N, C-alpha and C positions, 0 to 999 in steps of 0.2 A: 655227196660227200658228207659222211656222218659227223665229221669234226665241225664243219660249217653249220650243219643243222643243230648240233649241240650248243655251239656258241650263240647262234641266233635264239635258241630256246632259253638260254641263261641270261642273255643281255637285259631283257625286261626286268628280271629279278634283281640284277645288279642296280639298275636304274631306280627301282622302287626303294631298295635299301639305302642307296646313297641319298636319295631325296629325304627319306625318313631320318637319316642321320643328320642331315643339314637342318631340317625344320623342327626337329625335336632334340635340341641340344641337351646333352647330359654330360656330367663330368666323365672324363676319361679315367680308366683304371690306373691305379698306381703300379709301379714295378713290383711291389710286394704282392699285390693282388694277382698280377700276371704270373708271378713265380709260384703261387699256390695252386694254380689250376693244373690238372693232369696234362701230361705231355701230349696226349692223344686228342684232347678236347677240340683243338682247331681243325681236326681232320673230319669232322661231321659233314661238312659241305662236300668234301671229296667223296665220302661214302655215298651221298645222294647223287653225285655226278655219275657214278658207276651205273646207277639205275637209269638215269636219263639217257646215257650213252647206249646202254643195253636195249632200251626201248626203241631208240632210233635205228639201231643196227639190226636187231633180231625180230622185230614185230612182223616183218614180211616173210620171215622164214618159218616161224612157228604159229603165227596167227594171234589175234588179239586175245581170244579166250584163254589159250594156254599160257601166253606171256603174262597177262594180268593175274590169272589164277595162281601161277607159280610164284610170281612176285609177292602177291598179297598173302598167300599161305606161308611162304618163307618169312615174311615180315611178322605175321601173327605168331608163328611158332617161336621165332627168335625173341619176340617181345615177351612171350610167356616165360621163356627161359631166363631172360634178363630180370623179370619181376620175381620169378620163383626163387632164383639163387642170389638175387641182390647183386648182380654184376655191375661193374662200372659205377659203383657208388650208390646204386639204388637200394632202397630198403628192401630186404628179403621178405617176400610175402608168403613163402612156403608153398608147398604143392597143394593145389586145389584141383580135384578131378574134373569138374564140369568145364572149366576153360580149356583144359587139355583135351577133353573129349571133343569140344568144338573145333580145336585145331586138327585133330585126327579126322573128323568129318570133313573139314575143308580139304585136307590132303586127299581123301577118297574122292571128293567131288572133282578135284583137279585131275585126278587120274581118268575119271569118266570124260571130262572135257577134252583132255589131251588125246584120248583114244579116238574121239570122233571129230576133232577139229584139226587145225594145223594149216599148213601152206595150201591156200586155195588154188594155186596155180599148178600144183603137182597133178599129173595125170591128164592134163588138158594139152594134147599135142595138136599142132597144126601140121599139115602135110610136110613131111621131111624135116621138121624142126624138133629139136630137143625140148623137153619141158623147161619152162622158165626157171623152175625150182632147181633143176639139175645143174644149171650154170653157176649156182651160188656157192659151190664148194661144200662146206660142212653141212650135213643134214640137220634139220631142225631139232630132232630129239637129242642130238649130241650137244646142243646148246642149253638144254635144260639145267645142267649143273651150274653153268654161269648165271643163268636167270635166277636160280635159287639163291646163289651167293649175293646177287644184286639185291634181291628182296631182303635178305638177312642184313645186308649192309645198310639198307634204308632204316631198319629198326635201330641198329647200333648208332647210325648217324644222328638220329633224333636224340638219343641219350647223350651222345657226345656234345651235340649242340646245346642241350639242356645244361650240361656241365659248364660249357663255355659261357652260357648266359649267367649261370650262378657265379662264375668267377669274375665276369665283367659286369658292368652296370646294365641292367635291363631297362630300356627306355619306357617300356609299358608299365613297369612297376615302380619307377623312380618317382 
């Protein structure tokens, strides 16, 4: 059950943050401070949850190499766009060719990985039985767009969490 797995995966994180909240008391933000934060800032954790759920559900369908390659490449390219254009309140850094070349090379590398990796169970039949991969419904390559979105959301979620941190009191900097 992917929902149970995602819940179990997130519970230790909740425990750590509740513990830190209790042992590192800091003043709570005022209503004025909360009113100044962007409406989307609290959604950063939800963006990260999409990636966690995607990993739990799709890793067996596409393989670890393609999943992580797609996720990380989408994350890097989205991060480059966020920095280049100054999206979500970041300071615009302008276009710099070398980082974008690195992103393109990562994308090319993921294509190579995806063409040679993937579901390790496909093609291995036992007498009279279907491939294990055939019973999963949607083929792995059809999941690539979702995985790319999950990687992009991870990068956006980090920025949103940063904005939330800026709008609230950061216990590490207080």
